MARMIVEX-411216 format. One record per atom (N, C-alpha, C): residue number from 1; atom name; x, y, z. Coordinates in steps of 0.2 Angstrom, whole numbers, plus 5000, padded with zeros to 4 digits. Layout:
PT resi name   c1   c2   c3
PT  NUM   CA    X    Y    Z
...
***
This chain:
PT resi name   c1   c2   c3
PT    1    N 4828 5102 5202
PT    1   CA 4830 5096 5198
PT    1    C 4833 5098 5191
PT    2    N 4838 5095 5189
PT    2   CA 4841 5096 5183
PT    2    C 4837 5092 5178
PT    3    N 4837 5095 5172
PT    3   CA 4833 5091 5166
PT    3    C 4838 5086 5164
PT    4    N 4835 5080 5163
PT    4   CA 4839 5074 5160
PT    4    C 4841 5075 5153
PT    5    N 4847 5073 5151
PT    5   CA 4849 5074 5144
PT    5    C 4845 5068 5141
PT    6    N 4843 5069 5135
PT    6   CA 4840 5064 5131
PT    6    C 4846 5060 5127
PT    7    N 4849 5055 5131
PT    7   CA 4855 5052 5128
PT    7    C 4853 5047 5122
PT    8    N 4847 5045 5121
PT    8   CA 4846 5041 5116
PT    8    C 4846 5045 5109
PT    9    N 4843 5051 5109
PT    9   CA 4843 5055 5103
PT    9    C 4851 5057 5102
PT   10    N 4854 5059 5107
PT   10   CA 4861 5061 5106
PT   10    C 4865 5055 5103
PT   11    N 4864 5049 5106
PT   11   CA 4868 5043 5103
PT   11    C 4866 5042 5096
PT   12    N 4859 5043 5094
PT   12   CA 4857 5042 5087
PT   12    C 4860 5048 5083
PT   13    N 4860 5054 5085
PT   13   CA 4863 5059 5081
PT   13    C 4871 5058 5080
PT   14    N 4874 5055 5085
PT   14   CA 4881 5054 5084
PT   14    C 4882 5048 5079
PT   15    N 4878 5043 5079
PT   15   CA 4878 5038 5075
PT   15    C 4877 5040 5068
PT   16    N 4872 5045 5067
PT   16   CA 4871 5047 5060
PT   16    C 4876 5051 5057
PT   17    N 4879 5055 5062
PT   17   CA 4885 5060 5060
PT   17    C 4891 5055 5058
PT   18    N 4892 5050 5062
PT   18   CA 4898 5045 5060
PT   18    C 4896 5042 5053
PT   19    N 4890 5040 5052
PT   19   CA 4888 5036 5046
PT   19    C 4889 5041 5040
PT   20    N 4887 5047 5041
PT   20   CA 4888 5052 5035
PT   20    C 4896 5054 5034
PT   21    N 4899 5055 5040
PT   21   CA 4906 5056 5039
PT   21    C 4910 5050 5037
PT   22    N 4908 5044 5038
PT   22   CA 4912 5038 5037
PT   22    C 4909 5035 5031
PT   23    N 4905 5038 5027
PT   23   CA 4902 5035 5021
PT   23    C 4907 5034 5015
PT   24    N 4905 5030 5010
PT   24   CA 4910 5029 5005
PT   24    C 4912 5035 5001
PT   25    N 4907 5040 5000
PT   25   CA 4908 5046 4997
PT   25    C 4914 5050 5001
PT   26    N 4913 5050 5007
PT   26   CA 4918 5054 5011
PT   26    C 4925 5050 5010
PT   27    N 4926 5044 5010
PT   27   CA 4932 5040 5009
PT   27    C 4935 5042 5002
PT   28    N 4931 5042 4997
PT   28   CA 4933 5044 4990
PT   28    C 4936 5051 4990
PT   29    N 4932 5055 4993
PT   29   CA 4935 5062 4994
PT   29    C 4941 5063 4997
PT   30    N 4942 5059 5003
PT   30   CA 4948 5059 5007
PT   30    C 4954 5056 5002
PT   31    N 4952 5051 4999
PT   31   CA 4957 5047 4995
PT   31    C 4960 5052 4989
PT   32    N 4955 5055 4986
PT   32   CA 4957 5060 4981
PT   32    C 4961 5066 4983
PT   33    N 4959 5068 4989
PT   33   CA 4963 5074 4992
PT   33    C 4970 5071 4994
PT   34    N 4970 5065 4997
PT   34   CA 4977 5063 4998
PT   34    C 4981 5062 4992
PT   35    N 4978 5059 4987
PT   35   CA 4982 5058 4981
PT   35    C 4984 5065 4978
PT   36    N 4980 5070 4978
PT   36   CA 4982 5076 4975
PT   36    C 4987 5079 4979
PT   37    N 4987 5079 4986
PT   37   CA 4992 5081 4990
PT   37    C 4999 5078 4989
PT   38    N 4998 5071 4988
PT   38   CA 5004 5067 4987
PT   38    C 5008 5069 4981
PT   39    N 5004 5070 4975
PT   39   CA 5007 5072 4969
PT   39    C 5010 5079 4969
PT   40    N 5007 5083 4973
PT   40   CA 5010 5090 4973
PT   40    C 5015 5091 4978
PT   41    N 5017 5085 4982
PT   41   CA 5023 5085 4986
PT   41    C 5021 5087 4993
PT   42    N 5015 5088 4995
PT   42   CA 5012 5089 5002
PT   42    C 5011 5082 5005
PT   43    N 5017 5079 5007
PT   43   CA 5017 5072 5010
PT   43    C 5014 5072 5017
PT   44    N 5015 5077 5021
PT   44   CA 5011 5078 5027
PT   44    C 5004 5078 5027
PT   45    N 5001 5082 5022
PT   45   CA 4994 5082 5021
PT   45    C 4992 5076 5018
PT   46    N 4995 5073 5014
PT   46   CA 4993 5066 5011
PT   46    C 4993 5061 5016
PT   47    N 4998 5061 5020
PT   47   CA 4998 5056 5026
PT   47    C 4992 5057 5030
PT   48    N 4990 5063 5032
PT   48   CA 4985 5065 5036
PT   48    C 4978 5062 5033
PT   49    N 4977 5063 5026
PT   49   CA 4971 5061 5023
PT   49    C 4971 5054 5023
PT   50    N 4976 5050 5022
PT   50   CA 4976 5043 5022
PT   50    C 4975 5040 5029
PT   51    N 4977 5043 5034
PT   51   CA 4976 5041 5041
PT   51    C 4969 5042 5043
PT   52    N 4966 5047 5040
PT   52   CA 4959 5049 5041
PT   52    C 4954 5043 5038
PT   53    N 4956 5041 5032
PT   53   CA 4953 5035 5029
PT   53    C 4953 5029 5034
PT   54    N 4959 5028 5036
PT   54   CA 4960 5022 5041
PT   54    C 4956 5022 5047
PT   55    N 4955 5029 5049
PT   55   CA 4950 5029 5055
PT   55    C 4943 5027 5054
PT   56    N 4941 5028 5048
PT   56   CA 4935 5026 5045
PT   56    C 4934 5019 5043
PT   57    N 4939 5016 5040
PT   57   CA 4940 5010 5037
PT   57    C 4947 5007 5038
PT   58    N 4948 5004 5043
PT   58   CA 4955 5002 5045
PT   58    C 4959 4997 5040
PT   59    N 4955 4994 5036
PT   59   CA 4958 4990 5031
PT   59    C 4958 4992 5024
PT   60    N 4957 4999 5023
PT   60   CA 4957 5002 5016
PT   60    C 4963 5001 5013
PT   61    N 4964 4996 5008
PT   61   CA 4970 4994 5005
PT   61    C 4974 5000 5001
PT   62    N 4970 5004 4998
PT   62   CA 4973 5010 4994
PT   62    C 4976 5015 4999
PT   63    N 4973 5016 5005
PT   63   CA 4976 5021 5010
PT   63    C 4982 5018 5013
PT   64    N 4982 5011 5014
PT   64   CA 4987 5008 5017
PT   64    C 4993 5008 5012
PT   65    N 4992 5007 5006
PT   65   CA 4997 5006 5001
PT   65    C 5000 5013 5000
PT   66    N 4996 5018 4999
PT   66   CA 4999 5025 4998
PT   66    C 5003 5027 5004
PT   67    N 5001 5025 5010
PT   67   CA 5005 5027 5016
PT   67    C 5012 5023 5016
PT   68    N 5012 5017 5013
PT   68   CA 5018 5013 5012
PT   68    C 5023 5017 5008
PT   69    N 5020 5020 5002
PT   69   CA 5024 5023 4997
PT   69    C 5027 5030 5000
PT   70    N 5023 5033 5004
PT   70   CA 5026 5039 5008
PT   70    C 5032 5037 5012
PT   71    N 5031 5032 5016
PT   71   CA 5036 5030 5021
PT   71    C 5042 5028 5017
PT   72    N 5041 5024 5012
PT   72   CA 5047 5022 5008
PT   72    C 5051 5028 5005
PT   73    N 5047 5033 5003
PT   73   CA 5051 5038 5000
PT   73    C 5054 5042 5005
PT   74    N 5052 5042 5011
PT   74   CA 5055 5045 5017
PT   74    C 5061 5041 5020
PT   75    N 5062 5035 5017
PT   75   CA 5067 5030 5019
PT   75    C 5065 5027 5026
PT   76    N 5059 5027 5028
PT   76   CA 5056 5024 5034
PT   76    C 5054 5017 5032
PT   77    N 5058 5013 5030
PT   77   CA 5057 5006 5027
PT   77    C 5053 5001 5032
PT   78    N 5054 5002 5038
PT   78   CA 5050 4998 5043
PT   78    C 5043 4999 5043
PT   79    N 5041 5006 5043
PT   79   CA 5034 5008 5043
PT   79    C 5031 5006 5036
PT   80    N 5035 5007 5031
PT   80   CA 5033 5006 5024
PT   80    C 5031 4998 5023
PT   81    N 5036 4994 5026
PT   81   CA 5034 4987 5026
PT   81    C 5028 4985 5030
PT   82    N 5027 4988 5036
PT   82   CA 5021 4987 5040
PT   82    C 5015 4989 5036
PT   83    N 5014 4995 5032
PT   83   CA 5008 4997 5029
PT   83    C 5007 4993 5022
PT   84    N 5013 4991 5019
PT   84   CA 5012 4987 5013
PT   84    C 5009 4980 5014
PT   85    N 5012 4977 5020
PT   85   CA 5009 4971 5022
PT   85    C 5002 4971 5024
PT   86    N 5000 4976 5027
PT   86   CA 4993 4977 5029
PT   86    C 4988 4978 5022
PT   87    N 4991 4982 5018
PT   87   CA 4988 4982 5011
PT   87    C 4987 4976 5008
PT   88    N 4992 4972 5008
PT   88   CA 4991 4965 5005
PT   88    C 4987 4961 5009
PT   89    N 4987 4961 5015
PT   89   CA 4982 4957 5019
PT   89    C 4975 4959 5018
PT   90    N 4974 4965 5016
PT   90   CA 4967 4968 5014
PT   90    C 4965 4966 5007
PT   91    N 4970 4966 5002
PT   91   CA 4968 4964 4995
PT   91    C 4975 4961 4992
PT   92    N 4975 4955 4992
PT   92   CA 4981 4952 4990
PT   92    C 4981 4951 4982
PT   93    N 4977 4953 4979
PT   93   CA 4976 4952 4971
PT   93    C 4979 4958 4967
PT   94    N 4982 4963 4970
PT   94   CA 4985 4969 4967
PT   94    C 4992 4968 4966
PT   95    N 4995 4967 4960
PT   95   CA 5002 4966 4958
PT   95    C 5006 4972 4961
PT   96    N 5004 4978 4961
PT   96   CA 5008 4983 4963
PT   96    C 5010 4983 4970
PT   97    N 5005 4980 4974
PT   97   CA 5007 4979 4981
PT   97    C 5012 4975 4983
PT   98    N 5012 4969 4979
PT   98   CA 5018 4964 4980
PT   98    C 5024 4967 4977
PT   99    N 5024 4971 4971
PT   99   CA 5030 4974 4969
PT   99    C 5033 4978 4974
PT  100    N 5029 4983 4977
PT  100   CA 5032 4987 4982
PT  100    C 5034 4984 4988
PT  101    N 5031 4978 4990
PT  101   CA 5034 4974 4996
PT  101    C 5041 4972 4994
PT  102    N 5041 4969 4988
PT  102   CA 5048 4967 4985
PT  102    C 5053 4972 4985
PT  103    N 5051 4978 4984
PT  103   CA 5056 4984 4984
PT  103    C 5058 4986 4991
PT  104    N 5053 4985 4995
PT  104   CA 5055 4987 5003
PT  104    C 5059 4981 5005
PT  105    N 5058 4975 5004
PT  105   CA 5062 4970 5006
PT  105    C 5069 4970 5003
PT  106    N 5069 4972 4997
PT  106   CA 5076 4972 4994
PT  106    C 5080 4978 4997
PT  107    N 5077 4983 4999
PT  107   CA 5080 4989 5002
PT  107    C 5082 4987 5009
PT  108    N 5079 4982 5012
PT  108   CA 5081 4979 5019
PT  108    C 5085 4973 5018
PT  109    N 5088 4972 5012
PT  109   CA 5092 4966 5011
PT  109    C 5089 4960 5013
PT  110    N 5083 4959 5012
PT  110   CA 5079 4953 5013
PT  110    C 5078 4950 5006
PT  111    N 5083 4948 5003
PT  111   CA 5083 4946 4996
PT  111    C 5078 4940 4994
PT  112    N 5079 4935 4998
PT  112   CA 5075 4929 4997
PT  112    C 5067 4931 4997
PT  113    N 5065 4935 5002
PT  113   CA 5058 4937 5003
PT  113    C 5056 4942 4997
PT  114    N 5061 4946 4995
PT  114   CA 5060 4950 4989
PT  114    C 5058 4946 4983
PT  115    N 5062 4941 4982
PT  115   CA 5061 4936 4976
PT  115    C 5054 4934 4976
PT  116    N 5052 4931 4982
PT  116   CA 5045 4929 4983
PT  116    C 5040 4934 4981
PT  117    N 5041 4940 4983
PT  117   CA 5036 4946 4982
PT  117    C 5036 4947 4974
PT  118    N 5042 4947 4971
PT  118   CA 5042 4949 4964
PT  118    C 5039 4943 4960
PT  119    N 5040 4937 4962
PT  119   CA 5037 4931 4959
PT  119    C 5029 4931 4959
PT  120    N 5027 4934 4965
PT  120   CA 5020 4934 4966
PT  120    C 5017 4940 4961
PT  121    N 5021 4945 4961
PT  121   CA 5019 4951 4956
PT  121    C 5018 4948 4949
PT  122    N 5023 4944 4946
PT  122   CA 5022 4942 4939
PT  122    C 5017 4936 4939
PT  123    N 5016 4933 4944
PT  123   CA 5010 4928 4944
PT  123    C 5003 4931 4943
PT  124    N 5003 4937 4947
PT  124   CA 4997 4941 4946
PT  124    C 4996 4945 4940
PT  125    N 5002 4947 4937
PT  125   CA 5002 4951 4931
PT  125    C 5008 4949 4927
PT  126    N 5007 4944 4923
PT  126   CA 5013 4941 4919
PT  126    C 5017 4946 4915
PT  127    N 5013 4952 4913
PT  127   CA 5017 4957 4908
PT  127    C 5020 4962 4912
PT  128    N 5021 4962 4919
PT  128   CA 5024 4967 4923
PT  128    C 5032 4967 4922
PT  129    N 5034 4970 4917
PT  129   CA 5041 4970 4915
PT  129    C 5046 4972 4921
PT  130    N 5044 4977 4924
PT  130   CA 5048 4979 4930
PT  130    C 5049 4974 4935
PT  131    N 5044 4970 4936
PT  131   CA 5045 4964 4941
PT  131    C 5051 4959 4939
PT  132    N 5051 4958 4932
PT  132   CA 5056 4953 4929
PT  132    C 5063 4957 4930
PT  133    N 5063 4963 4929
PT  133   CA 5069 4967 4929
PT  133    C 5072 4966 4937
PT  134    N 5067 4967 4941
PT  134   CA 5069 4967 4948
PT  134    C 5071 4960 4951
PT  135    N 5068 4955 4948
PT  135   CA 5070 4948 4950
PT  135    C 5077 4947 4947
PT  136    N 5078 4949 4941
PT  136   CA 5085 4948 4938
PT  136    C 5090 4952 4942
PT  137    N 5088 4958 4945
PT  137   CA 5093 4962 4949
PT  137    C 5094 4958 4955
PT  138    N 5089 4956 4959
PT  138   CA 5090 4952 4965
PT  138    C 5094 4946 4964
PT  139    N 5093 4942 4959
PT  139   CA 5097 4936 4957
PT  139    C 5104 4938 4956
PT  140    N 5105 4944 4953
PT  140   CA 5112 4946 4951
PT  140    C 5115 4948 4958
PT  141    N 5112 4951 4963
PT  141   CA 5115 4952 4969
PT  141    C 5116 4946 4973
PT  142    N 5113 4941 4972
PT  142   CA 5114 4934 4975
PT  142    C 5119 4930 4971
PT  143    N 5122 4933 4966
PT  143   CA 5127 4930 4961
PT  143    C 5124 4923 4958
PT  144    N 5118 4923 4957
PT  144   CA 5114 4918 4953
PT  144    C 5114 4920 4946
PT  145    N 5119 4919 4942
PT  145   CA 5119 4922 4935
PT  145    C 5115 4917 4930
PT  146    N 5115 4911 4932
PT  146   CA 5111 4907 4928
PT  146    C 5103 4909 4928
PT  147    N 5101 4910 4934
PT  147   CA 5094 4912 4934
PT  147    C 5093 4919 4931
PT  148    N 5098 4923 4932
PT  148   CA 5098 4930 4928
PT  148    C 5097 4929 4921
PT  149    N 5101 4925 4918
PT  149   CA 5101 4924 4911
PT  149    C 5094 4921 4908
PT  150    N 5092 4917 4912
PT  150   CA 5085 4914 4910
PT  150    C 5080 4919 4910
PT  151    N 5080 4924 4915
PT  151   CA 5075 4929 4915
PT  151    C 5076 4934 4909
PT  152    N 5082 4935 4908
PT  152   CA 5084 4939 4902
PT  152    C 5081 4936 4895
PT  153    N 5082 4930 4895
PT  153   CA 5079 4926 4889
PT  153    C 5072 4926 4889
PT  154    N 5069 4925 4895
PT  154   CA 5061 4925 4895
PT  154    C 5059 4932 4893
PT  155    N 5062 4937 4896
PT  155   CA 5060 4944 4894
PT  155    C 5060 4946 4887
PT  156    N 5066 4943 4883
PT  156   CA 5067 4945 4876
PT  156    C 5062 4941 4872
PT  157    N 5059 4935 4874
PT  157   CA 5054 4931 4871
PT  157    C 5047 4935 4871
PT  158    N 5046 4938 4877
PT  158   CA 5040 4941 4878
PT  158    C 5039 4947 4873
***
């Protein structure tokens, strides 16, 4: 007779390993590693680190955001849009996420949607000068010079 495996202790051991590996400290380490790799130009390594975070926590907004940045820099704008929208779905209160969605949409020539994203950016962070600049730029692309001028006036008053 073959000995029976103790499946309950194996299951508990696996759960404990997943809990340790998937803990907040592990996510923080992976995020720091990914950011270090990203800043040093190791985009493949950074992408891998961010993906590992998503295996642990699929709605981790920072990992989603940084993946979007990598894909945007690679000119993979569809992937970039996918990840930045997921980051916003996870945490809609971060102005940078909306700003980057606006940039992605502008790149895809979805100018009306880009305007909405930039407006959301300044709603969340009224002092975000680059968002006003981008709004003005999109209105200029749409030949809406009156709105462009009003944005210029608003920026000069601030």
